[in-house]
N, CA, C and O of each residue as an XYZ file, in Angstrom:
572
protein
N      89.325   -103.529     58.256
C      88.332   -103.703     57.248
C      87.031   -103.049     57.716
O      86.301   -102.454     56.924
N      86.767   -103.164     58.959
C      85.606   -102.516     59.529
C      85.732   -101.016     59.344
O      84.732   -100.341     59.102
N      86.899   -100.499     59.448
C      87.152    -99.071     59.243
C      86.818    -98.664     57.819
O      86.269    -97.588     57.582
N      87.155    -99.534     56.872
C      86.859    -99.214     55.468
C      85.361    -99.238     55.214
O      84.839    -98.417     54.460
N      84.684   -100.165     55.834
C      83.230   -100.269     55.652
C      82.574    -99.030     56.250
O      81.682    -98.434     55.645
N      83.037    -98.641     57.473
C      82.488    -97.436     58.113
C      82.743    -96.199     57.235
O      81.866    -95.359     57.039
N      83.937    -96.124     56.732
C      84.321    -94.992     55.857
C      83.440    -94.988     54.622
O      82.973    -93.934     54.190
N      83.209    -96.173     54.048
C      82.377    -96.294     52.855
C      80.944    -95.884     53.190
O      80.293    -95.195     52.404
N      80.445    -96.316     54.379
C      79.080    -95.957     54.791
C      78.960    -94.443     55.007
O      77.989    -93.814     54.588
N      79.974    -93.879     55.671
C      79.995    -92.427     55.907
C      79.978    -91.695     54.564
O      79.245    -90.721     54.391
N      80.774    -92.161     53.635
C      80.866    -91.546     52.315
C      79.512    -91.658     51.600
O      79.054    -90.717     50.952
N      78.886    -92.836     51.737
C      77.587    -93.041     51.082
C      76.517    -92.181     51.758
O      75.631    -91.642     51.094
N      76.612    -92.056     53.117
C      75.665    -91.218     53.853
C      75.819    -89.762     53.405
O      74.818    -89.079     53.191
N      77.044    -89.282     53.263
C      77.297    -87.909     52.817
C      76.785    -87.703     51.385
O      76.209    -86.672     51.038
N      77.025    -88.737     50.582
C      76.547    -88.677     49.210
C      75.023    -88.628     49.192
O      74.433    -87.881     48.412
N      74.387    -89.422     50.049
C      72.926    -89.456     50.153
C      72.404    -88.092     50.606
O      71.402    -87.602     50.085
N      73.098    -87.474     51.591
C      72.707    -86.145     52.055
C      72.831    -85.136     50.905
O      71.963    -84.279     50.741
N      73.879    -85.232     50.128
C      74.081    -84.333     48.986
C      72.984    -84.527     47.961
O      72.464    -83.562     47.400
N      72.634    -85.787     47.718
C      71.560    -86.079     46.757
C      70.248    -85.510     47.273
O      69.482    -84.912     46.517
N      69.980    -85.706     48.622
C      68.749    -85.163     49.221
C      68.719    -83.631     49.106
O      67.689    -83.044     48.775
N      69.857    -83.000     49.384
C      69.960    -81.547     49.284
C      69.736    -81.095     47.842
O      69.054    -80.102     47.589
N      70.315    -81.834     46.911
C      70.143    -81.521     45.497
C      68.671    -81.665     45.118
O      68.124    -80.843     44.382
N      68.030    -82.737     45.637
C      66.601    -82.937     45.342
C      65.752    -81.811     45.942
O      64.817    -81.325     45.305
N      66.091    -81.392     47.197
C      65.371    -80.285     47.834
C      65.525    -79.004     47.001
O      64.562    -78.273     46.764
N      66.758    -78.760     46.569
C      67.037    -77.588     45.752
C      66.220    -77.642     44.457
O      65.604    -76.654     44.057
N      66.226    -78.816     43.807
C      65.488    -78.973     42.554
C      63.988    -78.855     42.776
O      63.270    -78.305     41.940
N      63.502    -79.388     43.941
C      62.081    -79.280     44.266
C      61.715    -77.800     44.465
O      60.687    -77.338     43.969
N      62.568    -77.061     45.198
C      62.330    -75.624     45.401
C      62.361    -74.874     44.066
O      61.543    -73.992     43.802
N      63.329    -75.255     43.241
C      63.432    -74.627     41.930
C      62.188    -74.931     41.103
O      61.663    -74.053     40.417
N      61.720    -76.171     41.168
C      60.499    -76.558     40.456
C      59.307    -75.764     40.990
O      58.448    -75.353     40.210
N      59.240    -75.540     42.304
C      58.172    -74.725     42.901
C      58.211    -73.304     42.354
O      57.179    -72.711     42.043
N      59.446    -72.764     42.242
C      59.578    -71.403     41.685
C      59.128    -71.357     40.224
O      58.465    -70.412     39.796
N      59.499    -72.392     39.469
C      59.100    -72.463     38.062
C      57.576    -72.554     37.964
O      56.958    -71.887     37.133
N      56.961    -73.407     38.844
C      55.500    -73.531     38.841
C      54.845    -72.191     39.186
O      53.871    -71.783     38.554
N      55.394    -71.515     40.196
C      54.875    -70.205     40.606
C      55.000    -69.205     39.456
O      54.084    -68.422     39.203
N      56.136    -69.239     38.765
C      56.342    -68.357     37.618
C      55.327    -68.657     36.525
O      54.774    -67.735     35.925
N      55.073    -69.948     36.255
C      54.099    -70.328     35.234
C      52.691    -69.884     35.625
O      51.930    -69.392     34.791
N      52.351    -70.063     36.914
C      51.045    -69.609     37.399
C      50.903    -68.100     37.191
O      49.871    -67.612     36.730
N      51.962    -67.381     37.543
C      51.962    -65.929     37.393
C      51.798    -65.535     35.931
O      51.034    -64.628     35.601
N      52.537    -66.240     35.048
C      52.424    -65.939     33.621
C      51.037    -66.274     33.087
O      50.495    -65.544     32.257
N      50.459    -67.383     33.565
C      49.112    -67.769     33.136
C      48.098    -66.706     33.578
O      47.209    -66.322     32.818
N      48.256    -66.236     34.841
C      47.368    -65.176     35.333
C      47.549    -63.885     34.536
O      46.587    -63.174     34.246
N      48.788    -63.602     34.193
C      49.075    -62.415     33.388
C      48.426    -62.539     32.017
O      47.843    -61.580     31.512
N      48.526    -63.733     31.409
C      47.886    -63.967     30.113
C      46.368    -63.826     30.222
O      45.728    -63.244     29.346
N      45.794    -64.362     31.305
C      44.350    -64.258     31.525
C      43.945    -62.775     31.630
O      42.945    -62.342     31.057
N      44.750    -62.026     32.374
C      44.466    -60.589     32.508
C      44.577    -59.888     31.159
O      43.767    -59.025     30.821
N      45.605    -60.279     30.393
C      45.781    -59.675     29.069
C      44.599    -60.018     28.167
O      44.129    -59.158     27.422
N      44.106    -61.268     28.221
C      42.946    -61.668     27.426
C      41.715    -60.860     27.819
O      40.977    -60.378     26.960
N      41.499    -60.716     29.137
C      40.349    -59.933     29.617
C      40.474    -58.479     29.175
O      39.492    -57.854     28.772
N      41.688    -57.950     29.255
C      41.921    -56.570     28.823
C      41.619    -56.415     27.340
O      40.985    -55.445     26.922
N      42.088    -57.397     26.533
C      41.820    -57.350     25.095
C      40.330    -57.466     24.810
O      39.803    -56.767     23.944
N      39.645    -58.357     25.543
C      38.206    -58.504     25.376
C      37.512    -57.183     25.703
O      36.629    -56.724     24.978
N      37.940    -56.588     26.816
C      37.367    -55.317     27.242
C      37.625    -54.234     26.202
O      36.733    -53.453     25.870
N      38.873    -54.194     25.683
C      39.200    -53.205     24.663
C      38.427    -53.487     23.379
O      38.020    -52.560     22.680
N      38.226    -54.766     23.069
C      37.428    -55.127     21.892
C      36.003    -54.653     22.054
O      35.411    -54.127     21.112
N      35.435    -54.835     23.256
C      34.076    -54.349     23.515
C      34.028    -52.829     23.397
O      33.103    -52.264     22.813
N      35.037    -52.183     23.960
C      35.109    -50.728     23.900
C      35.246    -50.275     22.448
O      34.608    -49.309     22.031
N      36.077    -50.974     21.685
C      36.247    -50.653     20.273
C      34.927    -50.824     19.526
O      34.581    -50.014     18.666
N      34.194    -51.887     19.862
C      32.875    -52.095     19.248
C      31.935    -50.944     19.557
O      31.188    -50.494     18.688
N      31.971    -50.465     20.802
C      31.124    -49.328     21.178
C      31.545    -48.067     20.435
O      30.703    -47.283     19.998
N      32.858    -47.877     20.297
C      33.358    -46.704     19.561
C      32.924    -46.789     18.102
O      32.489    -45.792     17.525
N      33.040    -47.982     17.498
C      32.622    -48.158     16.104
C      31.131    -47.874     15.956
O      30.712    -47.208     15.009
N      30.328    -48.384     16.899
C      28.882    -48.157     16.860
C      28.577    -46.663     16.996
O      27.707    -46.130     16.306
N      29.299    -46.004     17.888
C      29.118    -44.560     18.076
C      29.467    -43.812     16.793
O      28.767    -42.876     16.406
N      30.554    -44.225     16.133
C      30.948    -43.578     14.876
C      29.897    -43.805     13.789
O      29.587    -42.895     13.020
N      29.346    -45.027     13.728
C      28.290    -45.305     12.753
C      27.075    -44.409     13.007
O      26.497    -43.841     12.081
N      26.706    -44.298     14.287
C      25.566    -43.455     14.669
C      25.821    -42.008     14.257
O      24.947    -41.351     13.690
N      27.044    -41.511     14.551
C      27.370    -40.119     14.216
C      27.385    -39.911     12.709
O      26.959    -38.863     12.222
N      27.877    -40.910     11.960
C      27.901    -40.808     10.497
C      26.466    -40.752      9.965
O      26.160    -39.957      9.076
N      25.581    -41.608     10.517
C      24.181    -41.590     10.089
C      23.522    -40.260     10.443
O      22.758    -39.703      9.655
N      23.828    -39.762     11.635
C      23.273    -38.485     12.067
C      23.747    -37.362     11.144
O      22.967    -36.485     10.773
N      25.016    -37.392     10.779
C      25.565    -36.396      9.862
C      24.859    -36.479      8.504
O      24.578    -35.454      7.882
N      24.577    -37.692      8.053
C      23.829    -37.865      6.798
C      22.450    -37.235      6.890
O      21.986    -36.600      5.943
N      21.792    -37.412      8.040
C      20.466    -36.810      8.223
C      20.560    -35.287      8.231
O      19.708    -34.603      7.663
N      21.596    -34.761      8.875
C      21.788    -33.310      8.914
C      22.036    -32.779      7.501
O      21.479    -31.755      7.107
N      22.883    -33.492      6.738
C      23.156    -33.078      5.355
C      21.873    -33.094      4.532
O      21.619    -32.175      3.753
N      21.063    -34.140      4.705
C      19.798    -34.252      3.977
C      18.865    -33.103      4.358
O      18.198    -32.521      3.503
N      18.827    -32.788      5.647
C      17.996    -31.678      6.124
C      18.466    -30.360      5.512
O      17.650    -29.536      5.101
N      19.793    -30.163      5.452
C      20.318    -28.928      4.860
C      19.979    -28.850      3.366
O      19.627    -27.782      2.864
N      20.085    -29.980      2.657
C      19.715    -29.996      1.235
C      18.245    -29.619      1.072
O      17.880    -28.835      0.196
N      17.413    -30.196      1.936
C      15.982    -29.918      1.875
C      15.708    -28.443      2.146
O      14.891    -27.824      1.464
N      16.392    -27.881      3.142
C      16.193    -26.467      3.463
C      16.698    -25.579      2.329
O      16.081    -24.561      2.017
N      17.815    -25.957      1.711
C      18.340    -25.192      0.585
C      17.337    -25.216     -0.569
O      17.096    -24.190     -1.206
N      16.750    -26.394     -0.840
C      15.745    -26.492     -1.901
C      14.511    -25.657     -1.561
O      13.927    -25.011     -2.431
N      14.127    -25.679     -0.295
C      12.983    -24.889      0.144
C      13.270    -23.400     -0.046
O      12.403    -22.652     -0.498
N      14.492    -22.969      0.300
C      14.874    -21.566      0.098
C      14.857    -21.211     -1.388
O      14.398    -20.136     -1.772
N      15.356    -22.113     -2.210
C      15.356    -21.880     -3.656
C      13.925    -21.706     -4.156
O      13.642    -20.816     -4.957
N      13.022    -22.570     -3.672
C      11.616    -22.469     -4.074
C      11.020    -21.149     -3.602
O      10.270    -20.504     -4.336
N      11.356    -20.744     -2.366
C      10.845    -19.477     -1.843
C      11.364    -18.305     -2.672
O      10.621    -17.364     -2.952
N      12.652    -18.361     -3.068
C      13.218    -17.297     -3.908
C      12.496    -17.239     -5.258
O      12.176    -16.157     -5.751
N      12.244    -18.408     -5.849
C      11.540    -18.439     -7.133
C      10.129    -17.896     -6.979
O       9.634    -17.176     -7.846
N       9.481    -18.246     -5.869
C       8.135    -17.752     -5.609
C       8.142    -16.230     -5.458
O       7.267    -15.545     -5.988
N       9.137    -15.703     -4.732
C       9.231    -14.256     -4.574
C       9.497    -13.579     -5.917
O       8.927    -12.525     -6.200
N      10.350    -14.169     -6.739
C      10.612    -13.616     -8.072
C       9.324    -13.590     -8.895
O       9.027    -12.608     -9.575
N       8.555    -14.697     -8.822
C       7.286    -14.768     -9.560
C       6.329    -13.691     -9.065
O       5.683    -13.004     -9.856
N       6.251    -13.557     -7.752
C       5.353    -12.539     -7.183
C       5.820    -11.145     -7.562
O       5.006    -10.260     -7.824
N       7.157    -10.947     -7.590
C       7.695     -9.661     -8.026
C       7.328     -9.379     -9.467
O       6.935     -8.265     -9.813
N       7.460    -10.407    -10.316
C       7.088    -10.244    -11.728
C       5.594     -9.949    -11.856
O       5.193     -9.085    -12.636
N       4.774    -10.668    -11.090
C       3.332    -10.454    -11.119
C       2.998     -9.040    -10.650
O       2.147     -8.372    -11.236
N       3.672     -8.586     -9.590
C       3.457     -7.232     -9.090
C       3.834     -6.207    -10.156
O       3.137     -5.208    -10.333
N       4.926     -6.451    -10.860
C       5.324     -5.565    -11.960
C       4.253     -5.504    -13.029
O       3.953     -4.433    -13.558
N       3.667     -6.668    -13.352
C       2.601     -6.688    -14.358
C       1.368     -5.926    -13.878
O       0.739     -5.204    -14.651
N       1.024     -6.090    -12.591
C      -0.130     -5.379    -12.026
C       0.127     -3.872    -12.073
O      -0.747     -3.095    -12.457
N       1.351     -3.467    -11.673
C       1.691     -2.034    -11.706
C       1.601     -1.500    -13.134
O       1.081     -0.408    -13.360
N       2.105     -2.268    -14.088
C       2.059     -1.851    -15.486
C       0.615     -1.740    -15.958
O       0.255     -0.809    -16.677
N      -0.205     -2.701    -15.544
C      -1.624     -2.672    -15.899
C      -2.300     -1.449    -15.297
O      -3.112     -0.801    -15.958
N      -1.972     -1.124    -14.040
C      -2.563      0.054    -13.399
C      -2.124      1.338    -14.106
O      -2.936      2.243    -14.302
N      -0.847      1.425    -14.490
C      -0.371      2.599    -15.232
C      -1.123      2.741    -16.555
O      -1.529      3.836    -16.942
N      -1.300      1.597    -17.243
C      -2.024      1.616    -18.510
C      -3.453      2.104    -18.299
O      -3.942      2.942    -19.056
N      -4.124      1.581    -17.270
C      -5.514      1.967    -16.996
C      -5.598      3.433    -16.591
O      -6.520      4.138    -17.000
N      -4.632      3.901    -15.781
C      -4.615      5.299    -15.376
C      -4.435      6.190    -16.606
O      -5.130      7.193    -16.766
N      -3.487      5.807    -17.479
C      -3.271      6.580    -18.704
C      -4.516      6.557    -19.591
O      -4.883      7.568    -20.189
N      -5.155      5.401    -19.666
C      -6.374      5.272    -20.461
C      -7.466      6.162    -19.888
O      -8.176      6.853    -20.619
N      -7.587      6.132    -18.549
C      -8.593      6.953    -17.880
C      -8.306      8.441    -18.127
O      -9.221      9.222    -18.390
N      -7.016      8.822    -18.039
C      -6.617     10.205    -18.309
C      -6.995     10.583    -19.757
O      -7.519     11.668    -20.007
N      -6.722      9.674    -20.693
C      -7.056      9.950    -22.099
C      -8.559     10.116    -22.274
O      -9.023     11.008    -22.984
N      -9.318      9.230    -21.606
C     -10.783      9.307    -21.707
C     -11.260     10.616    -21.111
O     -12.110     11.289    -21.696
N     -10.716     10.995    -19.935
C     -11.120     12.257    -19.290
C     -10.789     13.436    -20.202
O     -11.605     14.342    -20.372
N      -9.587     13.425    -20.789
C      -9.186     14.518    -21.671
C     -10.089     14.564    -22.904
O     -10.469     15.633    -23.381
N     -10.417     13.388    -23.398
C     -11.296     13.321    -24.557
C     -12.672     13.870    -24.201
O     -13.260     14.626    -24.975
N     -13.187     13.495    -23.036
C     -14.505     13.987    -22.608
C     -14.452     15.483    -22.360
O     -15.380     16.209    -22.716
N     -13.358     15.950    -21.747
C     -13.197     17.371    -21.488
C     -13.187     18.144    -22.808
O     -13.834     19.180    -22.961
N     -12.425     17.592    -23.750
C     -12.312     18.297    -25.022
C     -13.650     18.261    -25.765
O     -13.996     19.251    -26.410
N     -14.410     17.178    -25.706
C     -15.725     17.098    -26.351
C     -16.689     18.038    -25.652
O     -17.502     18.706    -26.291
N     -16.588     18.079    -24.321
C     -17.479     18.967    -23.550
C     -17.192     20.409    -23.873
O     -18.119     21.213    -23.968
N     -15.936     20.763    -24.044
C     -15.563     22.140    -24.351
C     -15.977     22.500    -25.773
O     -16.374     23.637    -26.026
N     -15.892     21.562    -26.696
C     -16.236     21.838    -28.081
C     -17.742     22.035    -28.240
O     -18.165     22.916    -28.988
N     -18.551     21.246    -27.564
C     -19.991     21.333    -27.722
C     -20.613     22.350    -26.777
O     -21.798     22.661    -26.899
N     -19.832     22.871    -25.838
C     -20.326     23.868    -24.905
C     -21.130     23.270    -23.773
O     -21.790     24.002    -23.036
N     -21.094     22.002    -23.620
C     -21.827     21.350    -22.542
C     -20.929     21.234    -21.323
O     -19.703     21.240    -21.440
N     -21.557     21.126    -20.129
C     -20.731     20.952    -18.928
C     -19.989     19.612    -18.973
O     -20.401     18.644    -19.612
N     -18.874     19.630    -18.254
C     -18.038     18.412    -18.245
C     -18.746     17.299    -17.479
O     -19.436     17.562    -16.494
N     -18.572     16.046    -17.933
C     -19.129     14.871    -17.246
C     -18.116     14.407    -16.218
O     -17.049     13.903    -16.569
N     -18.445     14.576    -14.966
C     -17.498     14.234    -13.908
C     -17.675     12.808    -13.389
O     -16.848     12.334    -12.611
N     -18.702     12.141    -13.791
C     -18.916     10.786    -13.276
C     -17.999      9.781    -13.934
O     -17.866      8.663    -13.435
N     -17.372     10.131    -15.016
C     -16.445      9.224    -15.675
C     -17.166      8.321    -16.624
O     -18.392      8.370    -16.723
N     -16.431      7.500    -17.322
C     -17.053      6.602    -18.296
C     -17.911      5.536    -17.614
O     -17.598      5.092    -16.509
N     -18.969      5.140    -18.266
C     -19.885      4.142    -17.708
C     -19.285      2.738    -17.817
O     -19.467      1.906    -16.928
N     -18.591      2.492    -18.881
C     -17.995      1.172    -19.062
C     -16.533      1.212    -18.613
O     -15.833      2.215    -18.751
N     -16.121      0.096    -18.081
C     -14.708      0.015    -17.657
C     -13.980     -0.943    -18.580
O     -14.564     -1.887    -19.111
N     -12.740     -0.693    -18.755
C     -11.916     -1.580    -19.568
C     -11.317     -2.629    -18.653
O     -10.806     -2.305    -17.581
N     -11.372     -3.816    -19.048
C     -10.710     -4.846    -18.245
C      -9.446     -5.252    -18.964
O      -9.381     -5.311    -20.192
N      -8.470     -5.522    -18.172
C      -7.293     -6.035    -18.808
C      -6.115     -5.204    -18.617
O      -5.038     -5.536    -19.114
């Protein structure tokens, strides 16, 4: 009977060792799971920081695009203004050209008038036998 008790104790001791080994294995496995969770948490933290950083970078890119769009608007406005200024300059040159044409026409008219007056004076001088008047007419025509 003592042999059976010893055998039972040995069996229980072996069973206890197996349970302890199983617990050690499970504890090690739990440590690995905890380590894996820590690693995943750190990975998530890194991913969050990366996203935050990319969000900040995206905000800077958006701000840069807004600035460039506004700058382009200013350039377009400047070009419109310069185009209008050129149009005004062209109109001014056309007006001055027209005015110059009128002045030239007026000068031609006055020259022709002066020629007619000279011819008239020459012809009157020749008819009356008097010397020609070279000083020209005393009155000038305006216009």
